[in-house]
N, C-alpha and C positions, 0 to 999 in steps of 0.2 A: 250534589248527590240527592237523590231522590229519598226522603223519608218517610219509609215506610210503616212507623209506629203511628204516623200521623193518619194515614188513610185508613187504618185499623180502629183507632180512636173514633174517627168520625163516623164510620158506618156502624160500631157497636152503641153510639149516642144517640144518634138519629134511625134506627130500624123502626121503633112502633110510628114515628112518624111520617115516614116517606113510603109511597106507594111502592107496591112491588116489582112494576117497571121500572121507575125511575133508579131501584137497588140493582137490578139485572144490568140496566146501560152502565152504572157505575162501576160494579163487578169488572165488565167488559174493559170499561176503560184503564181500573187498574191492572188488569191481567196484560194489556198491552205495554202499558208502562214498566211492568215488574221484567216484562221479555225484553225492553228496551237495555233497562238497568243491568241484567244479567249478557245482553250481547255487548255491553259498554266494558263490565268485567271481563270479558272474555277476549276481546281485543286487547284490553289495555295489559293484560296477563302475558295476551303472544307478544304484544310490543316489547315488554320488561325483560322475558325472557331470550329475545333475538339480542335485545342490549347487554343483557349478561353474558350471551356466548360471544357477542363480538369484543366485548371488553377484558375478558376473562384473562388472565395469563395464560401463555399456552406453553407446556415445557416440550422442547425440541429433542429428542431421541438422538441417540448417537452421538453424546458429546462426552468427554471423558475417558474415551477408551484408549487411552497410551498405549501404543501398540510395544515399546522396549524403553523403558527409563533409564537404560545403561549406555544408551547409544549416544548422549547428549553429554559431553564430561562436564559441562558445569552444573547439571541439576544437582540438588541440595540432598541430604539425606531426610530432611523434614521439609517436603517441598508445599508452598503456598496454596491453600484449599481455596477456590474461587469460585464464584455464581455470575453466570453472564447475564446481562438483561439488555431488552433491544426494544425498540418501538418503532411500528411502520406503520405506514397510512396507505390506503388504497388509490391515494390520489398520486403518488411518488412511484410505489412499487408494487411487488405481488407478496402473497404470504411464501411462496417457494423462495424466491429471491431474499426474502427477510431471513428465512433458517439457512440458505446456503451463507450469508454474508456473518450470521451468526457461528456457524461451523468453522468458518475461515478465522473469527476471533477464537472460538476455543484452539484451533491452530496454533497462532499467534500465543496466546496464553501458555500451551504446554509448549512451546519453542523458548518463552520468557523462564520458565522452570516452574509451573504450577499444574496442580492437578483440578480438573474442572469436577467440579460437583452436579451443577445443574444449569441447563441455559432456559429463560423463560423469555417469551415474546407477549407485549402487550399491542394490541389493534388500538389505535385510536387517530383523529385527525391531525392532530399535531403534539410532540412533547410537552408537558406540562412545563411552564413556566419557573416553578418553583419547585419539584422536586424530581424532574423529567417525566415520571411515570403517575404523578399524584399522589396526594396525601395515603387514599385509602390501598393504594397499590403496595405504595412503600411498607405498608403496615405488614402486606403479607407476604412481601419479599424479606423483611426483619424476620419475619418466622421461617421462613425457608434457609435463611441463614443461619439461624440458630439452628433449626435441626439438624442441619448439614454440619453445623461445626466449622463454617468458612470464614475464611480471615478477611475478605476482600470482595468487593463485586465490582466486576467491570462492565461498564456500560459502551454498547457497541453504536457509538457515536461521540461528538466532541462536547464536554460538557460545560457550560458555563461556570465560572466559580462559585455563583448563588446557588447554583443547583446542586453540586458535588457537596458544600456544605450541608445541604437541607436534607440530602438523602443521608449522607453518614450520618446527621444526628438522629435521623427516623431509624436505621440499620444498626447505628452503634458499631459499625465497621467500617475500613478504609474503603473508599472508591476511586477508581480510577476511570478514566474513559480510553478509547481506543487507541489515539494517540502517545498517550504515556504509554504504553504497553510496547507499541513499534520503537520508542526513542528506548526502550529498556533493551529490547533485542539486538539494537543497533549499538548500545554501550557495551555489551557483551561479546559483540562480535567484531568490534573494532581491533584493528593489531596494529597499524602503522602510525606514525605519529600525526599526519595530516589528518587521516579516518577518526581518530580520537578526539584532533580537536573539533573537526566538523560535528562529531556528534555532542560532543559537550555544549559547542555552541547553539545546536537546535533545542538540547534541555533548557539551557538557561532561558533563552528567546520565550521556550513554553512554561519556565516556572514563576518569570516576572511579573505576568498580572496575576498568578496564583497564590501570591503569597499570601496568609494569612494573618489578620489584624483585626483587634476589637475595640469599639468605642472609641476614646481621647486618642489610644495610640495610632490612628489613622492620621491626626491633625499634624501637619510640621509647624510647630510654633515656637519661637524663641524662649529660652527657658529663664525664671528669675529676672534680675535687669537688664538681661540682654535686650529685651523689648525696647527698652527706652522709656522716658517719664512720660512721653506724649503720645506712649502707644495707645494708650487707652485700656479700659475694662475689657477683660477677655482676649487679651493677644500675648499674655504669660502664658506658659505652659511647659511639659517634662523637657523641652529642646528637643533633639531629634531623637526620634524612636527608635526601638532594635529592628520595628520592620523596615523603617526607612535606612537603616545602616544597612540591611541586608539588599535591600533595592539597589543603595549606590554600589556597593560590592557587587553587585550582580551587573549591573551596567558597565562599570570598569572590567569588568572578565570580559563580557561580552565584547568590548573594545580592543582590547588585547587580544582575543582568539581571533577575533576577524584581521587585526592586523598581522598576526602569524599566518593566518591561512594565504594572506596577499603576498607576503614574502615567500612561499612555498610554491606559488603561481610561475616564477622563473624556471625553477628546476622543471615541473612540469614541462613547460613550453620548450626547454630543451630538447628533452626526451620525446616530444612530438616534432621538433623542428628537426631533429637528425633524422627520424625516419621521413619526413617531408625530404628532406636533402637528399638522402639516399634513393628518393623515388619509391619507398617501401609501401604499399598500397595496404590499406588495413580495413577489416570486418568487424564492425561493432556486433557482439553478441548481446541481444537486450531481451527483455520478456519477465513476464509475471514471476514473482519470487518461486522459490523450490519448484521451476518449469524443468531445470536439468540443464542448465547454461554450462555451468562448469563441466559436468560430465560430456555435455556432448562437445565442449571446446579440448577437453582431454583426448576425447577419441581419433577428432578431426588433426588434430596436431601431433599426438605421443607423448602430450605433457602429463604430469602427475598433479596438477592443483587440487586444493581440498577440495573434497565431493563428500556431503553431508546431507540426509535427510532432515532438514531443519531450514524455518524461513529465514531468508537472510543471511545464509552461512556466508556468502561473498559479499563484503562491503568495500574492499581495498581493490581498485582497478587491476589486471591482470594481465599481460601483451604477452601473447605465446605466438611464435613464429611455424610456420608451413611452408610447402613448396608446391609449385601449381606442377602439373604434369611434365612440362618442359622445361621444368628445374627453375623458375623464377620464385624468389620469396617474397612472402606477402605476410600479414599478421593476422590474429585475432585478437580483439580487446574484449575480455569479457568485465562486465560491468555488472553495477549494483540491481537487483531487482527490483520490480516495480509492485504494487498492491493497491488496490482501492482506497481511493481516499488517502492518498498520502499525505501526511501532516505536511502543511505548506514551509512549516519551519526545515524539514529534512530536504524538501525540493531546492531551499534556498542555498541551506549549507551545503550539500552536493553537486551543485551547480556546476562546481571546479570540475567534479568528476563526469558529470554528464556532457560536458563540452569533448569529452571522447568521442561520443557519439554524433554530434556535429561536424567533428574532423573525419569522418570515416568515409570511406569509398563505397562501402557498401554494409545494409543493416541487416543483419540474421534475427530475426523475431521467434524465439523460441516459445513454443506453447506445449503446456500439459495435453497432452490428447486424453489423458484418462480421467480430465475433470469432467464433474456433472456438466458444468456449463462453460466448455473452453471459451465460447465467443464474447462470453463478458470478460473474462482476463484480457483478452483481443483488444476490446474497446478500452478497457482501464490504461493498458499498454500507450496503445495510441493516443488516448487523453495526454499523457505525462510527453510523450513525444511532441505532439503539437505545440508544448511550451517551451521546446526547445528551439530556436530560432537556426534555421540553415538545415531542418533534418526533411524537411518538404521534398526536396529535389533528389533527394539520396535514391538510390535503386534498394528495393527489399524482396528479400527472402523469407517467405512463411512457414514454417517447417513445425508438424507436431509431433513431439518427443514421447517418449514411453508406449511406442507401439506394441511391447512387448506386455504391454496392459490394457489394451484397446480389443473390444471382442468386434467381431465381423459387422453387425450392424452399425457400429459407431463408426467404425473404418468407411462405411458407405455413405454414411451422412456426413462426414468429414469431406469426404472425397467429391460427394455432390455439392455441399455449399462452397467449398473452396478447391476448385479443379486444379488450380496454379500451386498448390501447397505440397509441400514431401511430408510422408508418414516416415518418419524413424524411429530408431531405438539405440539410444547412446548404451545400454546395458547389453543387446544382442548385438551390433552393429548393421541393425536391417535398414538400407536405405541411404547408408551414410555415403557411397559412393557415387548416387546418383547429386546426392545433395551437395558433395564436394564439386562436382563438375559445374553444378548450377550455377556456384557461388564463385568460381573461377572463373566464369563466362562474363560474369558482370564486371570483373577487375578492370580497372582502367589500363589500354595496352599503351605502351611507350610509343610516342608519336615521333619520335625524331629519328630518322636513318643517318647511321655515321659508316664510311668507309674510309680507313685510316690506316698508316702503317705506323705501329706502335714499336718504340726499343724493347728490348728484353728488359729493362730496367724498371718497365711498367707493368710488373707484374703483378702488383696489387690492385691497379684500375683495371686490370684484366678480370681478375678476379669479381670486383664488383659488378661489372659489366656482365660475367656470367651471372651473379645472383642476383642483379637488380633488372637485366635487362632481356631481351630476347633476341641470342645470337643466332645468324645464320650462316657466318663462316669464320672459321679461324684456321689460318695458312701460316707454318711457322716458314721463316726464308732466313737467308743468309743475312739479310741487312735489316731484319726486324719481324714481328709479326702483324701480317695483314689481318685486319678485325672488320667483320661487316655486320652491326646490328642494328636493332632499335632501341633508344633508349630515352629516358626523358630530358628535356631541355637543361638540367643541371649535370646531369651525366656527360652529355654532349659536349658540353664546354669544354668538361677537364679530357674528356679523349682528344679534342680538336687541339688543348692547350698539349697534350703530350706526344703530338702526330709529328713525325719527322719527313711525312711526303713520301713520296715513291719513285 
């Protein structure tokens, strides 16, 4: 930086001995130098202002506006107060998408039973390796947490154990990440024995590398004389420590849960096998969480499955029967909802549930048409489906639900971008008949034509043919029932076996 005092001292000391022309030239040089210094300061200040504006924490509006606390039965009297924190980079996403992700995290937190006090976003090239947001921002967040009297910080990302501990030490409150929130919601909603086992397995797999320990307690050393006389200095220690015992207990429990889930597989296979044995076509209902899959399934089948305005309200697979216009039976399989960045532990634990999708004849992809960015939800679901082997060749029907909440401009946009999709409302019934006909048109058609005379004692077989096949002729004669129908190969073999000829 230029030292202006030096220039001033020189001009004062040499004024009497220096000619006036030299003084004039020197004054012009000093003036130009001062201008350059002023311009440098102006550019520097502008650069710092831009950097501060880019790095400052941005408060995301519209979070924490809980509509009805009483609508979810597991909410507590004293709800946990949380502050949401996210980091986004221009290289990976946009500010609008980052804000939408934080709003989704707010919905997850409210579903888990918390009150969202504030939501903060930071723009930086990459998350800080130590505290995720940087030490300075961690102190700012600590001040906000103290002001809001919050209990917990929820980070819109997967935190490394060291980042979580460092942020906890800076903010003096509990810190959890996105995965922990989703696992907590799954734990609240699991009802069946298999669902509970799957959720517990995912939680333990998530918890295992995050057990806390300090100093020597992390080292597994033999205690006292157990190390042996020849073990040497430094080999003796406290023995198996608390954290090591916890890890051993968790690993044992994980192995037991995996064995239990494997033992439950035959029961699921028996149910799927019975549907295949009778030739019952199935439609897998998939989609983003809270897109209205259960509501739509209820309207299409006339059932009354649980419907709740909460994320991941359905965790256990539900099978509901329906009939085509010609009386043939088929089934809708309501599956667990998907979400962006679905934890890998959950994908692995619920792999048995997702197998229902691979076994289906048609995939009904339900999308929340009223969502600000429904196409990001479509991409998230397609990413999960791509990981399920065997789904690529299954025909799909795309349906935008909640048409009663979509304005005309959004309707036209959805119709232009997805002309083959159906726009329906499970609430009002709009578009359901057209959707039902489209789904039934994709169901597999029985391909074996049978013409047989059945005895009157084969009434149960005739009933199954009516239910699962396409009957073209039934004639009751003195010597039996003349049947002409299209059925699958398994049912055709039974008809031939019961036939008494003509």
